[in-house]
C-alpha positions as CSV (number, residue, x, y, z in Angstrom):
1,M,0.1,0.0,0.0
2,T,1.3,3.8,-0.7
3,N,1.3,6.0,1.5
4,V,-1.4,9.2,0.2
5,V,-0.2,12.7,0.6
6,S,-2.5,15.3,1.4
7,P,-3.3,18.1,-0.8
8,N,-1.1,21.1,0.6
9,S,0.5,23.5,-0.3
10,S,3.9,23.1,-0.3
11,V,3.1,19.6,-2.3
12,I,1.1,21.9,-4.6
13,S,4.6,23.9,-5.2
14,E,6.8,20.9,-5.6
15,Y,4.3,19.5,-8.0
16,L,4.4,23.0,-9.8
17,D,7.6,22.7,-9.9
18,K,8.2,19.9,-11.7
19,W,6.2,20.5,-14.5
20,D,7.6,23.7,-14.9
21,Q,11.0,21.6,-15.9
22,L,8.8,19.8,-18.5
23,E,10.0,22.3,-21.1
24,N,7.6,20.2,-23.6
25,Y,4.6,20.6,-21.8
26,K,6.0,24.6,-20.9
27,L,6.5,25.3,-24.2
28,Q,2.8,24.2,-25.1
29,E,1.3,26.1,-22.6
30,N,3.2,29.3,-23.3
31,S,1.5,28.9,-26.7
32,L,-1.4,28.0,-26.2
33,G,-1.6,31.3,-24.0
34,L,-0.4,33.0,-26.7
35,L,-2.5,31.9,-29.3
36,F,-5.5,32.2,-27.1
37,N,-4.3,35.8,-25.5
38,E,-2.9,37.5,-27.9
39,L,-2.9,35.8,-31.8
40,C,-6.7,34.9,-31.2
41,P,-8.2,36.4,-28.1
42,E,-11.8,36.5,-29.2
43,N,-14.4,33.6,-30.6
44,K,-16.0,35.5,-33.5
45,N,-14.1,34.3,-36.5
46,I,-14.2,30.6,-37.2
47,E,-10.8,30.0,-38.4
48,H,-9.4,31.6,-34.9
49,V,-11.7,29.4,-32.7
50,L,-10.4,25.8,-35.3
51,L,-7.3,26.7,-34.2
52,K,-7.9,26.9,-30.7
53,V,-9.9,23.4,-31.0
54,S,-7.3,22.1,-33.2
55,A,-3.9,23.5,-30.6
56,L,-5.8,22.0,-27.7
57,N,-6.7,18.9,-29.7
58,D,-3.5,18.1,-30.5
59,F,-1.6,19.1,-27.6
60,Y,-3.7,17.7,-24.9
61,S,-4.6,14.4,-27.3
62,T,-8.7,15.3,-26.3
63,N,-9.7,12.9,-29.0
64,I,-11.8,15.2,-31.3
65,F,-12.4,13.6,-34.0
66,D,-14.1,16.0,-35.8
67,T,-12.7,19.2,-35.0
68,Y,-14.6,21.5,-37.2
69,T,-18.1,20.7,-36.3
70,V,-17.1,21.3,-32.4
71,S,-15.5,24.5,-34.0
72,K,-18.7,25.3,-35.4
73,H,-20.4,24.5,-32.4
74,I,-18.4,27.3,-30.1
75,L,-18.8,30.1,-32.3
76,N,-22.6,29.4,-32.4
77,C,-22.0,29.5,-28.8
78,K,-21.3,33.2,-29.1
79,I,-19.0,32.3,-25.3
80,D,-17.0,35.7,-25.5
81,Q,-19.0,38.0,-23.1
82,S,-19.3,34.6,-20.7
83,L,-15.9,33.8,-21.1
84,K,-15.4,37.6,-19.7
85,D,-17.7,37.2,-16.7
86,G,-16.4,33.8,-15.7
87,C,-19.9,32.2,-16.4
88,K,-19.0,28.4,-15.3
89,K,-21.9,27.4,-16.3
90,L,-20.2,27.7,-20.6
91,V,-17.9,24.4,-20.2
92,N,-21.4,22.6,-20.1
93,K,-22.8,24.8,-23.0
94,I,-20.0,24.2,-25.1
95,A,-19.4,20.9,-23.5
96,L,-22.7,19.4,-25.7
97,V,-21.9,18.8,-29.5
98,T,-23.8,17.3,-31.5
99,I,-22.1,15.3,-34.7
100,K,-24.2,13.1,-36.9
101,G,-26.7,13.0,-34.9
102,K,-25.4,12.0,-31.9
103,T,-24.0,14.0,-29.2
104,K,-21.0,13.9,-27.5
105,I,-19.1,15.6,-24.8
106,F,-15.8,17.2,-24.9
107,L,-14.8,19.7,-21.9
108,I,-12.7,22.0,-23.8
109,C,-11.4,25.1,-21.4
110,F,-11.4,28.4,-23.8
């Protein structure tokens, strides 16, 4: 049986330090920050949303097999104001996507 450590600020700091030492993940996070915050800060253009969904899908292996349909769904949800407001219901709103008549759940955070 392994010894399970309760989360605390010291343990969290230790794991954040380990995360920061993983160059590929750190560069991916920095790239996503650039894409989401500087290059394509809004979600009013299908090309911008498609870039974001595709990058998230690739970096995190989310298995979104139809990035175009998911991107169109996000675009149609008009999410920018809800993002600014920090609306927690937005996650569920964009998660449910109908593809070829079947409802799928994709957890994507913009």
